[in-house]
C-alpha positions as CSV (number, residue, x, y, z in Angstrom):
1,X,9.5,51.0,-38.1
2,X,12.1,48.3,-38.2
3,X,10.5,45.0,-39.3
4,X,13.5,42.9,-38.6
5,X,13.5,43.9,-34.9
6,X,9.7,43.3,-34.7
7,X,10.2,39.9,-36.3
8,X,13.0,39.1,-33.8
9,X,10.8,40.2,-30.9
10,X,7.9,38.1,-32.2
11,X,10.2,35.1,-32.6
12,X,11.5,35.6,-29.1
13,X,7.9,35.7,-27.8
14,X,7.1,32.5,-29.6
15,X,10.3,30.9,-28.3
16,X,9.4,31.9,-24.8
17,X,5.9,30.5,-25.1
18,X,7.2,27.2,-26.5
19,X,9.7,27.0,-23.7
20,X,7.0,27.7,-21.2
21,X,4.8,24.9,-22.6
22,X,7.6,22.4,-22.8
23,X,8.7,23.1,-19.2
24,X,5.1,22.8,-18.0
25,X,4.8,19.4,-19.8
26,X,8.1,18.3,-18.4
27,X,7.1,19.2,-14.9
28,X,3.9,17.3,-15.3
29,X,5.7,14.3,-16.5
30,X,8.1,14.4,-13.6
31,X,5.2,14.8,-11.2
32,X,3.4,11.8,-12.7
33,X,6.6,9.7,-12.5
34,X,7.1,10.7,-8.9
35,X,3.5,9.8,-8.1
36,X,3.8,6.5,-9.9
37,X,6.9,5.6,-7.8
38,X,5.1,6.5,-4.6
39,X,2.0,4.5,-5.6
40,X,4.2,1.5,-6.7
41,X,5.8,1.3,-3.3
42,X,2.4,1.5,-1.7
43,X,1.1,-1.3,-3.9
44,X,4.1,-3.5,-3.1
45,X,3.4,-2.9,0.6
46,X,-0.2,-3.8,0.3
47,X,0.6,-6.9,-1.8
48,X,2.9,-8.1,1.0
49,X,0.2,-7.5,3.6
50,X,-2.3,-9.3,1.4
51,X,0.0,-12.4,1.1
52,X,0.4,-12.4,4.9
53,X,-3.3,-12.2,5.5
54,X,-4.0,-15.0,3.0
55,X,-1.5,-17.2,4.9
56,X,-3.1,-16.2,8.2
57,X,-6.5,-17.0,6.9
58,X,-5.3,-20.4,5.6
59,X,-3.9,-21.2,9.1
60,X,-7.0,-20.1,10.9
61,X,-9.3,-22.2,8.7
62,X,-7.5,-25.4,9.6
63,X,-9.6,-27.6,11.9
64,X,-6.7,-28.2,14.3
65,X,-6.2,-24.5,14.7
66,X,-9.8,-23.9,15.4
67,X,-9.8,-26.6,18.0
68,X,-6.6,-25.4,19.6
69,X,-8.0,-21.8,20.0
70,X,-11.3,-23.2,21.4
71,X,-9.4,-25.2,24.0
72,X,-7.3,-22.2,24.9
73,X,-10.6,-20.3,25.5
74,X,-11.7,-23.1,27.8
75,X,-14.2,-24.8,25.5
76,X,-14.7,-28.6,25.5
77,X,-16.1,-31.0,22.9
78,X,-19.6,-32.4,23.3
79,X,-19.5,-35.4,25.6
80,X,-16.2,-34.5,27.3
81,X,-15.9,-34.0,31.0
82,X,-14.1,-30.8,32.1
83,X,-12.1,-30.6,35.3
84,X,-11.2,-27.5,37.3
85,X,-8.2,-27.9,39.5
86,X,-7.8,-25.4,42.3
87,X,-5.5,-24.9,45.2
88,X,-2.2,-25.5,43.4
89,X,0.8,-23.8,44.9
90,X,2.2,-20.9,42.9
91,X,5.6,-21.2,41.4
């Protein structure tokens, strides 16, 4: 039996196993990096949507906005007289 050939074969097997482990780890790192980029863009999108919703909330909470929307819906303040005008010619 040639021990030098057996040693080379064993070293080759060890090298192949190490290469397999390093490649597996490298692929996992690449996958994690790719997922982080995807999640980062989703987070940026959600942050922009959140800022828009905060601005919209601030606008809707203003008393003048609430009154304007109520008037648009046909509501009147307590003590006001409402008038309904009919028979106007169409443009």
